[in-house]
N, CA, C and O atoms as a GROMACS GRO file, in nm:
protein
  360
    1MET      N    1   8.025  -1.832  -6.251
    1MET     CA    2   8.139  -1.858  -6.154
    1MET      C    3   8.126  -1.743  -6.026
    1MET      O    4   8.213  -1.754  -5.940
    2GLU      N    5   8.031  -1.642  -6.007
    2GLU     CA    6   8.009  -1.561  -5.905
    2GLU      C    7   7.981  -1.612  -5.788
    2GLU      O    8   8.030  -1.600  -5.675
    3GLN      N    9   7.843  -1.705  -5.860
    3GLN     CA   10   7.739  -1.698  -5.800
    3GLN      C   11   7.817  -1.878  -5.717
    3GLN      O   12   7.825  -1.911  -5.599
    4GLU      N   13   7.855  -1.942  -5.827
    4GLU     CA   14   7.892  -2.028  -5.745
    4GLU      C   15   8.002  -2.058  -5.631
    4GLU      O   16   8.010  -2.153  -5.553
    5ILE      N   17   8.073  -1.957  -5.647
    5ILE     CA   18   8.198  -1.944  -5.560
    5ILE      C   19   8.114  -1.838  -5.435
    5ILE      O   20   8.169  -1.830  -5.325
    6LEU      N   21   8.041  -1.793  -5.447
    6LEU     CA   22   7.929  -1.761  -5.339
    6LEU      C   23   7.835  -1.911  -5.254
    6LEU      O   24   7.758  -1.894  -5.159
    7GLN      N   25   7.860  -2.023  -5.303
    7GLN     CA   26   7.794  -2.053  -5.261
    7GLN      C   27   7.866  -2.123  -5.221
    7GLN      O   28   7.824  -2.162  -5.112
    8GLN      N   29   7.966  -2.170  -5.246
    8GLN     CA   30   8.133  -2.241  -5.147
    8GLN      C   31   8.163  -2.196  -5.051
    8GLN      O   32   8.226  -2.274  -4.980
    9ARG      N   33   8.140  -2.052  -4.989
    9ARG     CA   34   8.168  -1.980  -4.929
    9ARG      C   35   8.031  -2.012  -4.836
    9ARG      O   36   8.018  -1.916  -4.759
   10ASP      N   37   7.971  -2.066  -4.824
   10ASP     CA   38   7.841  -2.030  -4.782
   10ASP      C   39   7.862  -2.182  -4.689
   10ASP      O   40   7.856  -2.185  -4.566
   11GLN      N   41   7.893  -2.328  -4.793
   11GLN     CA   42   7.917  -2.440  -4.720
   11GLN      C   43   7.993  -2.434  -4.636
   11GLN      O   44   8.002  -2.542  -4.578
   12ARG      N   45   8.072  -2.342  -4.586
   12ARG     CA   46   8.207  -2.375  -4.508
   12ARG      C   47   8.182  -2.334  -4.382
   12ARG      O   48   8.163  -2.212  -4.373
   13ALA      N   49   8.176  -2.392  -4.288
   13ALA     CA   50   8.204  -2.376  -4.150
   13ALA      C   51   8.253  -2.225  -4.116
   13ALA      O   52   8.343  -2.177  -4.186
   14PRO      N   53   8.214  -2.172  -4.044
   14PRO     CA   54   8.206  -2.025  -3.980
   14PRO      C   55   8.345  -2.024  -3.944
   14PRO      O   56   8.401  -2.124  -3.901
   15ALA      N   57   8.425  -1.864  -3.967
   15ALA     CA   58   8.581  -1.842  -3.891
   15ALA      C   59   8.581  -1.909  -3.756
   15ALA      O   60   8.661  -1.998  -3.727
   16GLY      N   61   8.478  -1.858  -3.667
   16GLY     CA   62   8.494  -1.918  -3.553
   16GLY      C   63   8.490  -2.062  -3.484
   16GLY      O   64   8.544  -2.127  -3.394
   17LEU      N   65   8.417  -2.069  -3.556
   17LEU     CA   66   8.377  -2.267  -3.555
   17LEU      C   67   8.532  -2.278  -3.597
   17LEU      O   68   8.595  -2.301  -3.494
   18GLN      N   69   8.593  -2.272  -3.675
   18GLN     CA   70   8.735  -2.376  -3.730
   18GLN      C   71   8.848  -2.283  -3.621
   18GLN      O   72   8.926  -2.351  -3.555
   19ILE      N   73   8.851  -2.183  -3.611
   19ILE     CA   74   8.963  -2.167  -3.499
   19ILE      C   75   8.917  -2.246  -3.357
   19ILE      O   76   9.016  -2.281  -3.293
   20ARG      N   77   8.776  -2.285  -3.288
   20ARG     CA   78   8.742  -2.330  -3.228
   20ARG      C   79   8.826  -2.479  -3.249
   20ARG      O   80   8.886  -2.543  -3.162
   21ARG      N   81   8.811  -2.510  -3.383
   21ARG     CA   82   8.817  -2.624  -3.442
   21ARG      C   83   9.021  -2.710  -3.398
   21ARG      O   84   9.085  -2.809  -3.365
   22ALA      N   85   9.025  -2.549  -3.439
   22ALA     CA   86   9.176  -2.570  -3.483
   22ALA      C   87   9.252  -2.644  -3.260
   22ALA      O   88   9.311  -2.727  -3.191
   23LEU      N   89   9.148  -2.470  -3.277
   23LEU     CA   90   9.253  -2.492  -3.089
   23LEU      C   91   9.148  -2.602  -3.018
   23LEU      O   92   9.068  -2.610  -3.111
   24PHE      N   93   9.121  -2.647  -2.967
   24PHE     CA   94   9.063  -2.803  -2.988
   24PHE      C   95   9.163  -2.919  -3.020
   24PHE      O   96   9.206  -2.989  -2.928
   25VAL      N   97   9.205  -2.943  -3.164
   25VAL     CA   98   9.240  -3.028  -3.158
   25VAL      C   99   9.433  -2.947  -3.096
   25VAL      O  100   9.404  -2.923  -2.978
   26LEU      N  101   9.529  -2.919  -3.105
   26LEU     CA  102   9.628  -2.842  -3.062
   26LEU      C  103   9.632  -2.893  -2.960
   26LEU      O  104   9.714  -2.983  -2.938
   27ARG      N  105   9.512  -2.835  -2.836
   27ARG     CA  106   9.558  -2.861  -2.694
   27ARG      C  107   9.425  -3.028  -2.710
   27ARG      O  108   9.366  -3.033  -2.602
   28ARG      N  109   9.410  -3.061  -2.737
   28ARG     CA  110   9.442  -3.266  -2.756
   28ARG      C  111   9.554  -3.336  -2.786
   28ARG      O  112   9.566  -3.454  -2.754
   29GLN      N  113   9.669  -3.254  -2.864
   29GLN     CA  114   9.808  -3.314  -2.961
   29GLN      C  115   9.864  -3.268  -2.830
   29GLN      O  116   9.935  -3.366  -2.807
   30LEU      N  117   9.879  -3.205  -2.749
   30LEU     CA  118   9.968  -3.113  -2.663
   30LEU      C  119   9.943  -3.243  -2.488
   30LEU      O  120  10.014  -3.298  -2.404
   31ALA      N  121   9.736  -3.226  -2.537
   31ALA     CA  122   9.808  -3.255  -2.350
   31ALA      C  123   9.789  -3.468  -2.384
   31ALA      O  124   9.771  -3.536  -2.282
   32LEU      N  125   9.797  -3.546  -2.524
   32LEU     CA  126   9.821  -3.697  -2.562
   32LEU      C  127   9.989  -3.683  -2.534
   32LEU      O  128  10.050  -3.758  -2.458
   33ARG      N  129  10.080  -3.521  -2.650
   33ARG     CA  130  10.235  -3.538  -2.534
   33ARG      C  131  10.289  -3.540  -2.453
   33ARG      O  132  10.403  -3.586  -2.445
   34VAL      N  133  10.198  -3.470  -2.330
   34VAL     CA  134  10.217  -3.451  -2.214
   34VAL      C  135  10.241  -3.581  -2.099
   34VAL      O  136  10.318  -3.594  -2.004
   35ARG      N  137  10.101  -3.696  -2.178
   35ARG     CA  138  10.070  -3.790  -2.110
   35ARG      C  139  10.227  -3.871  -2.110
   35ARG      O  140  10.305  -3.905  -2.021
   36LEU      N  141  10.222  -3.882  -2.274
   36LEU     CA  142  10.290  -3.960  -2.275
   36LEU      C  143  10.447  -3.923  -2.275
   36LEU      O  144  10.528  -4.010  -2.307
   37GLN      N  145  10.471  -3.849  -2.255
   37GLN     CA  146  10.613  -3.815  -2.175
   37GLN      C  147  10.603  -3.763  -2.073
   37GLN      O  148  10.692  -3.689  -2.032
   38HIS      N  149  10.432  -3.802  -1.963
   38HIS     CA  150  10.526  -3.903  -1.805
   38HIS      C  151  10.497  -3.987  -1.833
   38HIS      O  152  10.502  -4.046  -1.725
   39GLU      N  153  10.461  -4.063  -1.908
   39GLU     CA  154  10.482  -4.217  -1.959
   39GLU      C  155  10.636  -4.243  -1.968
   39GLU      O  156  10.672  -4.359  -1.946
   40GLY      N  157  10.718  -4.165  -1.994
   40GLY     CA  158  10.883  -4.194  -2.093
   40GLY      C  159  10.830  -4.239  -2.173
   40GLY      O  160  10.794  -4.349  -2.132
   41ARG      N  161  10.799  -4.224  -2.270
   41ARG     CA  162  10.750  -4.238  -2.393
   41ARG      C  163  10.879  -4.174  -2.476
   41ARG      O  164  10.976  -4.216  -2.539
   42ILE      N  165  10.829  -4.063  -2.443
   42ILE     CA  166  10.882  -3.888  -2.562
   42ILE      C  167  11.002  -3.891  -2.455
   42ILE      O  168  11.014  -3.879  -2.333
   43HIS      N  169  11.128  -3.923  -2.622
   43HIS     CA  170  11.279  -3.844  -2.583
   43HIS      C  171  11.289  -3.691  -2.729
   43HIS      O  172  11.397  -3.650  -2.771
   44HIS      N  173  11.178  -3.646  -2.769
   44HIS     CA  174  11.207  -3.504  -2.861
   44HIS      C  175  11.136  -3.457  -2.780
   44HIS      O  176  11.071  -3.488  -2.680
   45ASP      N  177  11.169  -3.345  -2.864
   45ASP     CA  178  11.041  -3.169  -2.847
   45ASP      C  179  10.986  -3.136  -2.944
   45ASP      O  180  10.956  -3.022  -2.982
   46GLN      N  181  10.956  -3.295  -3.020
   46GLN     CA  182  10.868  -3.205  -3.126
   46GLN      C  183  10.706  -3.299  -3.045
   46GLN      O  184  10.677  -3.394  -2.972
   47LEU      N  185  10.632  -3.162  -3.142
   47LEU     CA  186  10.471  -3.164  -3.110
   47LEU      C  187  10.353  -3.204  -3.141
   47LEU      O  188  10.235  -3.196  -3.105
   48PHE      N  189  10.497  -3.302  -3.309
   48PHE     CA  190  10.359  -3.325  -3.373
   48PHE      C  191  10.423  -3.478  -3.372
   48PHE      O  192  10.534  -3.501  -3.419
   49LEU      N  193  10.330  -3.587  -3.307
   49LEU     CA  194  10.448  -3.716  -3.294
   49LEU      C  195  10.334  -3.823  -3.352
   49LEU      O  196  10.238  -3.779  -3.416
   50LYS      N  197  10.348  -3.950  -3.331
   50LYS     CA  198  10.308  -4.042  -3.415
   50LYS      C  199  10.261  -4.097  -3.245
   50LYS      O  200  10.306  -4.078  -3.132
   51ASP      N  201  10.103  -4.203  -3.326
   51ASP     CA  202  10.059  -4.276  -3.232
   51ASP      C  203  10.122  -4.354  -3.054
   51ASP      O  204  10.063  -4.364  -2.947
   52ASN      N  205  10.240  -4.389  -3.092
   52ASN     CA  206  10.337  -4.422  -3.010
   52ASN      C  207  10.453  -4.399  -2.914
   52ASN      O  208  10.520  -4.474  -2.843
   53GLY      N  209  10.452  -4.215  -2.945
   53GLY     CA  210  10.512  -4.162  -2.970
   53GLY      C  211  10.623  -4.082  -3.016
   53GLY      O  212  10.655  -3.969  -2.978
   54GLU      N  213  10.694  -4.174  -3.124
   54GLU     CA  214  10.731  -4.130  -3.276
   54GLU      C  215  10.748  -4.024  -3.296
   54GLU      O  216  10.644  -3.958  -3.302
   55SER      N  217  10.895  -3.936  -3.319
   55SER     CA  218  10.863  -3.828  -3.352
   55SER      C  219  10.858  -3.895  -3.579
   55SER      O  220  10.898  -3.990  -3.647
   56ILE      N  221  10.781  -3.761  -3.598
   56ILE     CA  222  10.777  -3.821  -3.748
   56ILE      C  223  10.900  -3.828  -3.803
   56ILE      O  224  10.976  -3.744  -3.756
   57ARG      N  225  10.942  -3.891  -3.878
   57ARG     CA  226  11.054  -3.849  -3.950
   57ARG      C  227  11.103  -3.888  -4.070
   57ARG      O  228  11.219  -3.881  -4.110
   58ASN      N  229  10.983  -3.938  -4.137
   58ASN     CA  230  10.915  -3.920  -4.225
   58ASN      C  231  10.794  -3.906  -4.309
   58ASN      O  232  10.696  -3.974  -4.277
   59LEU      N  233  10.785  -3.797  -4.452
   59LEU     CA  234  10.737  -3.678  -4.484
   59LEU      C  235  10.629  -3.834  -4.581
   59LEU      O  236  10.528  -3.795  -4.639
   60LEU      N  237  10.648  -3.929  -4.586
   60LEU     CA  238  10.504  -4.013  -4.616
   60LEU      C  239  10.421  -3.995  -4.482
   60LEU      O  240  10.344  -3.900  -4.468
   61TYR      N  241  10.437  -4.070  -4.404
   61TYR     CA  242  10.292  -4.069  -4.260
   61TYR      C  243  10.252  -3.975  -4.268
   61TYR      O  244  10.142  -4.013  -4.309
   62PRO      N  245  10.239  -3.826  -4.264
   62PRO     CA  246  10.120  -3.695  -4.290
   62PRO      C  247  10.027  -3.762  -4.372
   62PRO      O  248   9.913  -3.791  -4.338
   63TYR      N  249  10.103  -3.795  -4.531
   63TYR     CA  250  10.039  -3.785  -4.660
   63TYR      C  251   9.996  -3.835  -4.652
   63TYR      O  252   9.892  -3.776  -4.680
   64VAL      N  253   9.945  -4.010  -4.611
   64VAL     CA  254   9.893  -4.125  -4.602
   64VAL      C  255   9.813  -4.102  -4.512
   64VAL      O  256   9.717  -4.179  -4.516
   65ARG      N  257   9.805  -3.972  -4.365
   65ARG     CA  258   9.742  -4.028  -4.303
   65ARG      C  259   9.614  -3.893  -4.377
   65ARG      O  260   9.496  -3.895  -4.342
   66TRP      N  261   9.668  -3.787  -4.481
   66TRP     CA  262   9.594  -3.717  -4.516
   66TRP      C  263   9.482  -3.741  -4.552
   66TRP      O  264   9.367  -3.709  -4.519
   67ARG      N  265   9.573  -3.857  -4.690
   67ARG     CA  266   9.531  -3.936  -4.815
   67ARG      C  267   9.377  -4.034  -4.731
   67ARG      O  268   9.266  -4.065  -4.776
   68GLN      N  269   9.436  -4.052  -4.612
   68GLN     CA  270   9.269  -4.152  -4.516
   68GLN      C  271   9.176  -4.062  -4.458
   68GLN      O  272   9.059  -4.084  -4.487
   69THR      N  273   9.194  -3.989  -4.401
   69THR     CA  274   9.151  -3.862  -4.342
   69THR      C  275   9.029  -3.796  -4.471
   69THR      O  276   8.914  -3.764  -4.443
   70LEU      N  277   9.088  -3.789  -4.609
   70LEU     CA  278   8.976  -3.755  -4.644
   70LEU      C  279   8.929  -3.837  -4.762
   70LEU      O  280   8.870  -3.783  -4.856
   71GLU      N  281   8.966  -4.025  -4.757
   71GLU     CA  282   8.922  -4.089  -4.817
   71GLU      C  283   8.791  -4.081  -4.714
   71GLU      O  284   8.682  -4.046  -4.757
   72ARG      N  285   8.812  -4.118  -4.572
   72ARG     CA  286   8.671  -4.094  -4.482
   72ARG      C  287   8.560  -4.016  -4.520
   72ARG      O  288   8.440  -4.044  -4.528
   73LEU      N  289   8.612  -3.933  -4.538
   73LEU     CA  290   8.525  -3.766  -4.572
   73LEU      C  291   8.401  -3.808  -4.700
   73LEU      O  292   8.278  -3.816  -4.708
   74ARG      N  293   8.496  -3.825  -4.771
   74ARG     CA  294   8.412  -3.888  -4.962
   74ARG      C  295   8.285  -3.750  -4.981
   74ARG      O  296   8.178  -3.755  -5.043
   75THR      N  297   8.375  -3.582  -4.866
   75THR     CA  298   8.288  -3.592  -5.046
   75THR      C  299   8.370  -3.420  -4.992
   75THR      O  300   8.326  -3.309  -4.962
   76ILE      N  301   8.505  -3.481  -5.004
   76ILE     CA  302   8.572  -3.330  -5.079
   76ILE      C  303   8.700  -3.434  -5.120
   76ILE      O  304   8.728  -3.548  -5.084
   77ARG      N  305   8.742  -3.372  -5.182
   77ARG     CA  306   8.859  -3.460  -5.363
   77ARG      C  307   8.949  -3.434  -5.318
   77ARG      O  308   8.974  -3.335  -5.249
   78TYR      N  309   9.014  -3.520  -5.350
   78TYR     CA  310   9.182  -3.543  -5.289
   78TYR      C  311   9.288  -3.356  -5.340
   78TYR      O  312   9.293  -3.268  -5.427
   79ARG      N  313   9.334  -3.388  -5.245
   79ARG     CA  314   9.395  -3.216  -5.311
   79ARG      C  315   9.536  -3.242  -5.254
   79ARG      O  316   9.528  -3.315  -5.156
   80LYS      N  317   9.671  -3.202  -5.287
   80LYS     CA  318   9.732  -3.207  -5.146
   80LYS      C  319   9.794  -3.130  -5.080
   80LYS      O  320   9.843  -3.035  -5.142
   81PRO      N  321   9.819  -3.140  -4.909
   81PRO     CA  322   9.805  -3.035  -4.811
   81PRO      C  323   9.873  -2.935  -4.810
   81PRO      O  324   9.928  -2.907  -4.704
   82TYR      N  325   9.888  -2.869  -4.900
   82TYR     CA  326   9.938  -2.773  -4.913
   82TYR      C  327   9.908  -2.652  -4.993
   82TYR      O  328   9.932  -2.532  -4.992
   83CYS      N  329   9.836  -2.754  -5.076
   83CYS     CA  330   9.739  -2.678  -5.175
   83CYS      C  331   9.571  -2.668  -5.088
   83CYS      O  332   9.492  -2.574  -5.100
   84ALA      N  333   9.554  -2.779  -5.013
   84ALA     CA  334   9.418  -2.761  -4.932
   84ALA      C  335   9.448  -2.650  -4.794
   84ALA      O  336   9.354  -2.650  -4.714
   85ARG      N  337   9.542  -2.575  -4.762
   85ARG     CA  338   9.640  -2.502  -4.689
   85ARG      C  339   9.566  -2.365  -4.738
   85ARG      O  340   9.515  -2.284  -4.661
   86HIS      N  341   9.568  -2.351  -4.917
   86HIS     CA  342   9.555  -2.224  -4.971
   86HIS      C  343   9.425  -2.218  -4.995
   86HIS      O  344   9.392  -2.100  -4.997
   87SER      N  345   9.292  -2.321  -5.022
   87SER     CA  346   9.161  -2.335  -5.074
   87SER      C  347   9.119  -2.349  -4.958
   87SER      O  348   9.012  -2.411  -4.964
   88SER      N  349   9.146  -2.324  -4.855
   88SER     CA  350   9.046  -2.368  -4.667
   88SER      C  351   9.088  -2.182  -4.654
   88SER      O  352   9.000  -2.121  -4.592
   89VAL      N  353   9.182  -2.110  -4.694
   89VAL     CA  354   9.220  -1.934  -4.680
   89VAL      C  355   9.120  -1.897  -4.774
   89VAL      O  356   9.025  -1.832  -4.729
   90SER      N  357   9.121  -1.929  -4.914
   90SER     CA  358   9.030  -1.800  -5.007
   90SER      C  359   8.931  -1.841  -4.976
   90SER      O  360   8.827  -1.786  -5.014
   0.00000   0.00000   0.00000
């Protein structure tokens, strides 16, 4: 069991790479928000939004996107976003 845990840790990206990826995603999201705001397509203060600029009102929307992302990867079994948050830290 301990050997499996060590192998899983080796397969994960280094923490610095994960942080850079997270910053890249946040900066891209902020740039999208600013662009849509200048175009007059945003009338709310939400950071995360749909591609068309609408705020996310239905909790099913992120779950569907999450499932699509994991299906495209094909190397990761499905888990709920909340559970994935905890497994990425451990």
